[in-house]
C-alpha positions in Angstrom: -4.0 104.1 -25.6 -5.0 102.4 -28.6 -6.5 98.9 -28.3 -4.9 95.7 -30.4 -8.8 95.1 -31.6 -9.1 98.9 -32.7 -6.1 98.7 -35.3 -5.5 96.6 -38.4 -2.0 95.1 -38.5 -0.2 95.9 -41.4 2.2 94.2 -43.3 6.2 95.9 -43.0 8.5 92.9 -45.1 8.5 89.4 -46.0 12.0 87.8 -45.9 13.3 84.5 -46.1 16.8 82.5 -46.5 18.9 83.6 -49.3 19.5 80.9 -51.9 23.4 82.4 -52.3 24.7 81.0 -49.1 25.0 77.7 -50.7 25.4 78.1 -54.6 28.9 78.5 -53.8 32.0 76.1 -53.6 31.8 72.5 -53.7 28.3 72.1 -52.6 27.0 74.1 -55.5 25.7 71.0 -57.1 23.9 69.2 -54.8 22.3 72.3 -53.2 21.0 73.4 -56.8 19.1 70.3 -57.0 16.7 71.6 -53.8 17.8 75.3 -54.1 14.0 75.6 -55.3 12.7 74.1 -51.8 15.0 76.3 -49.3 13.9 79.3 -49.4 10.1 78.2 -48.9 11.1 75.7 -45.6 11.2 78.9 -43.6 10.0 82.4 -44.3 9.5 85.7 -41.8 6.7 88.0 -42.2 7.0 91.7 -40.1 4.0 93.2 -39.2 3.8 96.3 -37.2 2.3 93.9 -34.3 4.3 90.9 -34.5 7.4 88.6 -36.9 5.8 85.8 -37.5 7.3 82.7 -38.5 6.3 80.2 -41.1 8.1 76.6 -40.9 7.7 73.9 -43.6 6.8 72.9 -47.0 4.0 70.4 -46.9 3.5 70.3 -43.4 3.4 73.6 -42.0 4.3 75.2 -38.6 3.7 78.9 -37.6 4.9 80.8 -34.9 5.0 84.5 -33.7 6.8 87.2 -31.4 5.0 89.8 -30.3 7.0 92.4 -31.0 6.8 94.6 -28.1 8.4 91.3 -26.4 11.7 91.5 -28.4 14.4 92.3 -26.3 17.4 92.5 -28.7 18.2 92.5 -32.2 21.8 91.6 -33.3 23.7 91.4 -36.7 26.5 88.5 -37.4 28.4 88.2 -40.6 31.4 86.1 -41.8 33.8 87.7 -44.2 32.3 85.1 -47.2 28.6 85.9 -46.0 29.3 89.6 -46.3 30.6 89.1 -49.6 28.0 87.8 -50.4 25.4 90.2 -49.4 24.0 88.2 -46.8 24.2 87.9 -43.1 21.8 86.2 -39.8 19.8 88.3 -37.3 19.7 87.1 -33.5 16.9 88.1 -32.2 16.4 87.8 -28.0 12.8 87.9 -26.6 10.8 87.8 -23.7 8.4 85.1 -24.7 7.8 82.0 -22.7 9.0 79.3 -24.5 11.8 80.4 -26.4 14.1 83.2 -25.9 15.9 83.2 -29.2 15.5 83.6 -32.0 18.4 82.4 -35.3 16.9 84.3 -38.8 20.3 82.9 -40.7 21.2 83.7 -44.4 19.2 86.5 -45.6 19.8 89.2 -48.0 20.1 92.5 -46.6 20.8 91.7 -43.5 21.6 95.2 -41.9 18.4 96.8 -43.5 16.1 94.3 -41.9 17.2 94.6 -38.5 16.8 98.2 -38.7 13.1 97.2 -39.7 12.6 95.2 -37.0 14.4 97.5 -34.1 12.6 100.4 -35.3 8.9 98.8 -35.7 9.5 96.9 -31.9 9.8 101.1 -30.8 7.0 101.9 -32.2 5.3 98.7 -31.0 6.4 99.3 -27.2 5.2 103.2 -27.7 1.6 102.2 -28.7 1.5 99.4 -25.9 3.2 101.6 -23.4 5.3 98.7 -22.6 9.2 99.2 -21.4 12.3 97.2 -21.1 13.9 96.3 -17.8 16.7 94.5 -17.0 16.6 92.6 -13.7 20.2 92.5 -12.1 20.4 90.5 -9.2 23.3 90.3 -6.7 23.2 86.6 -6.1 
C-alpha cells in the first residue's frame, strides 16, 4: 500500500459558483453590482486526495474533506437551474464536525459529481478503505 507521504497530490479540477443563476429576473441589476465578487466567495479544488473549500475574499477560510471519508454524492437541480446549465451537489461524509457539504449553483454539476465519485473510489482503493453502514435495531 502506498503512503500519502510518497504520493504527490495531483489537482483534478477547480470549480466555483456560477454567475448565471443570479443574472436572470428582477435581481439582475443588483446582482450585477457584485457578480465579480461572488465566484471568489467560495472556490472548490478537487485533488486526488481531498476536496478543498476556500471561502472568503478579504479574509480567507479553508476547509477540506479527505476523499476516502466521502460517503455519497448527489446531484440536484430545479427545472430553471437545468435550463441555465447549473446545479447543486450534496456531499455526505463521515468527517467529524460536519457530515454534509452543499456545493450550490455550479456549472456542469453532473460532470463534477462524476469526477468526485470516481476520484473518491480511486482514493478508497489506494487507502484500502471500505464503507460500512451501521444499521442497528434500536
